[in-house]
N, C-alpha and C positions, 0 to 999 in steps of 0.2 A: 749509229745507227747501221741497220742490216745491212745494209750494200756497201762497199765499198766508193767514197763519195771524192769525187774532183773537188777540191776547192781551192779558189785562187787566192793566191798572197803577194800582190805586186804582179810579175811576168812569172813569177813562177808556181808550176802547177803540180800539188801533190794531193796523194791519196789518203785516207783515214783508214787505220789499221782493221779489218773484221773482227770480233772476237772468236774464236774458234767455236764457240757454240752458236754463234748467230749464222756459221757457214753453213751447220747444219740443218737449223731451223729453215733456212732457204731450199734445201735438197729432201728433206725428207722430214716428218714428224717424231720431235725428240720425247723421251719415256720418261718420265721423273715419277719416283716412289710413290708409294702409299703409305696407309698411316702408322709412325712410328710405335703409337699408344696402344693401337687395335694388336698391334704384331706382339710389343711386351706383353699384354694380358696372355698372351695362346705360352707363355712361358710359364704360368702360375706363381707369378713372382708375389710375394708376402711381404708385410709391414716390416718384419726381419732383414729382409734382402735389400730393400731399398736404403734403411738405418745403417748395414754394416757398424763398424766399429767405432765409423768418425762421428755419426750420427745416432748413437744408441740413445743416448740423453737427451734428445730433443724434446722440447714438449709438446708439440701437434703431430697429427697423423701427418707423414710423408707420403703414403703410399701413392696419392694422387699428384703429387709433385715427380713426374716422370723425368724428368731432368736431369734429376739427382741420378739416376741409373749411371750416366756418363762418368761419373766418379764413383760409385759403389759398386757398379756392375759394370765394365769397359767390355769384356768381352761376348758379355751379353747385346749391346749395341752395336759391335763391331761383328757379331754374328748374323743382325737385324741388316745392316748395311750390306755383307755380304748375298746375304739371300735376294735382297732387292737387286742389285749388280747383276746377280746370276738369273733372275728372273728376267733381263736384258733391260735394266733402267740404265739411262744415260745420264743422269740427273739423281743424287740421295740427298736431301735433306739432313743437316745436323739436327740432335737432339736438343733444341734449344728453342723450343716453341713458348716457355713461359721463364728463359733464361735473363731477366732485366732484375737488376734489384728493385723495382717497383713491385714485380709477379713474387718473387721471392719471400719479400716480406709478407705475405699473406700465409705462409708456412713458420715463419722463425720469429715474429713480431706480435708483441700481443694486441690484441683490437679494441682501442679504447673504446670502442660502443658497447664493451661488455661493462664497463663501469661506469655509463652516464655518458662519453665523451662524444668525439665525434672524429672521424679522419677528415682531413682540411689540408691547406696548402702548408702549414708548419707542419703537421705529422709526416708528410711524404718530404719535406727538404730532411727531417730528420734520417728518413729511408735511405734518402740519395747519398747524404754523407755519411752513413753507418759503412763503418769501413768492415766487417764482417760481411755486409752484404754487397758491397764494392767487388770484395775480394772473391767472394762466392759464385757472382755473376761473370767477372771475366774468367774464373777457372772452368765455371762450366761450358762456356762458350769456345774459348781455346781451347780445352781439351776435345771438345766435340766435334770441333772441325779439324783437329789432328788424328779424330780418331777416321775420320769421311775420308780424310786426307789418303790417311794409310791405305786403305780397302779400294780408292778409286785408284790407286797409281799400282794396287797391287792388281786389281783387274785389268786395268789398262796394259799392264806391261805382260799379263798373260794371253789378252787376246788381241793386241793388237788395235784397239779401238779407244779411243778418247775417254773418260768419264770424269763427270764432275761432282763439285761439292758447292750446294746450295746453301749458306747461311741463311738459318731460318731465324727470322725476327716476328714473332706473333702478337697478337692484339693483348691489351691489358685487363688487368681487374679496376680500372679508372676509365672514364669517360672525360674529354675534351669537353665534348657536345652538348652533352645535357648537365642539369642537376640533379643529385637523388633526392632533393629536399621539395618536395609540390609545395612548400609553401615560401621558399627562396629559390626561385626559376634562376636568376641570376647566379649561385655559389655552384664553383667547382670543386672539387676534394683535391686538386694538384692544380700547375699551372701547365704552359703551353715550354716554358725551360724548362720543368723536373722533367716531363717527357722526353725533352728530347736529351736531354743529361743521361738519362738512362739508356734510351736506344743508342746514343753516342757511346757509350759507354760497351755496348754488346756487339756494335761495328766495329768497333779496333779490335778486340777480343776475335771473334772470328776470322778477321783478315792476319790476326798476329797467327792464327792457326793454320791457314791458307786454304782457305775458303774462297775458291774461285767466282763468285756472285753473290750477291745478298738479293736473299726474298721476303719482302714483306709479305705478309699471308694473312688471308683469312681477316679482312678488312671488315669490323663492323662498324669502324667508328673511325670516318674520311678524316676527322681534323687528327685523330691520335696518329695515323698514317703520314698526314704531314710534317709532323714532329718530326715521325721517323725518317721520313725524307729529305728532311733540314740537315738533319742531324748526319745521314749518310753522307750528304755531300759536302756539309764542313769535314767530316774524317778522310775523306776523301781528298778533300784542297787541301790539308795538313800534312798528307804524301806525296813524295813525289813519284807516282807509278810510273811517269811518263820513261823517267829516269831508268828504272828498275825493269821495263818492258813488260810491268803487269798493270793488267786491265780489269777493273772491278765494275761489270754492267750490274744491274738491279731489272728485278722482277716484280710486279705488283701485282696482288691479287686479292678479290674482294669476296666477302660472304656477303649475299643477297638474300633475301626475304622471297615470299610466292609471289610477292607484288614486285621484286625485281628493285627492290630499295635496296642501301646497306643500313644494317638492323638498327644501329644505334642513331645516325645522323639520317637515315630514311634521304638519301641521295638516290635517284634513277639512276641509271646504267651510263645516260648523256653526263650528268650532272657530274658525276665520281672522277670519267676521263676528265672532263674539265680540269678539275683541279686536282689533277696528277700528274699530266701529260708533261708540264714544267719538267720534271725528272727524267724526261728521255728515257724511258724503261725499257730495258732489250725486248719485253715482253709484258704484258698486261692479260689479266685473264679472271677468272672467280674458280674457287673451292670452297669446299665444305659448306652448311648448312643445307644445301638440297641436292637431291638424288639426280642424275643425268636425266630424266624424264622433265621434271619440273625446272630444270636448270636451261633446259634447251631454249626457249625463247628468249633467255636474258643472253644466252651464248651469240646467239644469230644477230644480236642487237648490238654488241661489244664488238664483234666480226667486224659488221658493217660500217661501224663509225672510227674506229682504231687506225690508225698507221704505221701500227707496230705489228711485230709477233703477236700470238693469241695463246695460251693457257689455259688449260682445263683439267680440274682434277678432282671430281666432284665424290660427295658421300656414297657409299654403295646403297642408296635407297634411303628409306626412311630408317628410323630405330625402330630395334625389333628384338625386343629380352630372350625371344625363344630361339632365335639365331645362335649358330655358333660365334659368329662375329659381332653379333650383338646391331646387324643390320641385315634387311631384307635382300639383297642384288650379290649373288654370287659369281666368281668369275666369268662366266659364259655371257651372263647379263652386261657387265660392266663394259666386257668388249664388242658384245655387239652394239649398244650404245657409242661409246667411242668411236668405234671404227664408222657410226653411221654420222658421227661429226666431219669424221676425216673424208668422207665420200660428199658430205657435202661443202669441203671447201673452209671449214672453220675454224680449225685447230692449227698450232706451229708446235705444240705442246701437249702433253697429255700423259694422263695418272689417276691416282687415286686418293681420296682424303678418307675421311674416318669410315672404318669398314672396311676398307682393303688392305687385303695381306699380300706378302709376295707371290699369291698364286693368282690372285686380281692381276697385280702386273704382269706375271707371265701370261696371262690369258689377252691382256690388252693389247700387251707388245706383238703377240703374233698376231692378231688378228688386223694391227695398222702397219705389219710388214710390208712395206710395198705402195704404201698409198701416199698419195701426195701431197704434201702439207697447204694448209694456205697460200694461196698467193701474196705475197705483199708487195702494197699497194707504192707508187711511188709518191713522198710525203712533199713539203714543199720545198723544204730546204734540198732534196736530193734534185727536183723538177730544176730549181735554179742555177745547181750543178752542173747540170744535165746540158741546159738551155748555155750556159756560158761556155761549157767546153766544146759545143757543137762551134 
């Protein structure tokens, strides 16, 4: 949890350490970066750029597989991290939104539906076991974390202010909550254990690359997120972080529709929090899907109900193909909305998702400078510890 907690162990009183980011969240609003994909597009990359020599013979188009830029254009990804840090970000995300074997299979495995077959657990078990996909997923995640770590340390050393790398675990192209077959509502294309295995592989590689924390984000399907959280817990339990002093906290961020529901599992904000609070995240929040104006009522509801820090990084409004970023809101617009959320006492972490460039994050960081963070409520565990220590 965020505060130092007094815990009784017989007659001995000890204090659980606070993660450095947790200390920041108690004292000011931390800034998370913007949209890597949006920013990549401003560099004018083409299909040949993402393929490079390594993937030049790939059978499918790869330009929408932005995670591959980590391997084929590492200088580009490093430059994006640098720009977001210089804009004022405390936290940058790894370029791993779709860097699981399951998501990467969309670009490297023939779709059986094109030949009268279907995707099912048997198909995805082959994906999970495929040596090429396993190796590719590991490499993207580890290298992306190393790239983020390099720039976080560079900027921290030059400014004297600690910066953080969030290992991003994005949504999948499959759902554990819904069937794609209207005639067979009980059918699922993939199993819980398969999704868990893919996320565990990703989490291990992100940690190996030096991520400070893990961010399960853009949650459309809460059951998929549950598999990710179980995977993370198992990975953390495998490693003796207490022995080497490393603490890997988790942030959980949902994408909700206009009614405030997670978009596939259709859970309300309260139901979503009930489903994931067992993971004891450092923060929970909302991102993507909506602009800040439409997200506002659901953010208020979340801030009222949760006993941890709250994060918020909305899209830059609604999609607009005539805009330079593909979204309606400019930097000053996002700064106005996010600073308004801070003045309401709703947020501990602020930033932007789709459509938000380094210029957006710079405006947000400037507008939030000096504004207090959301006050963290005392949870039941802390209350018991305080009472016991009194």
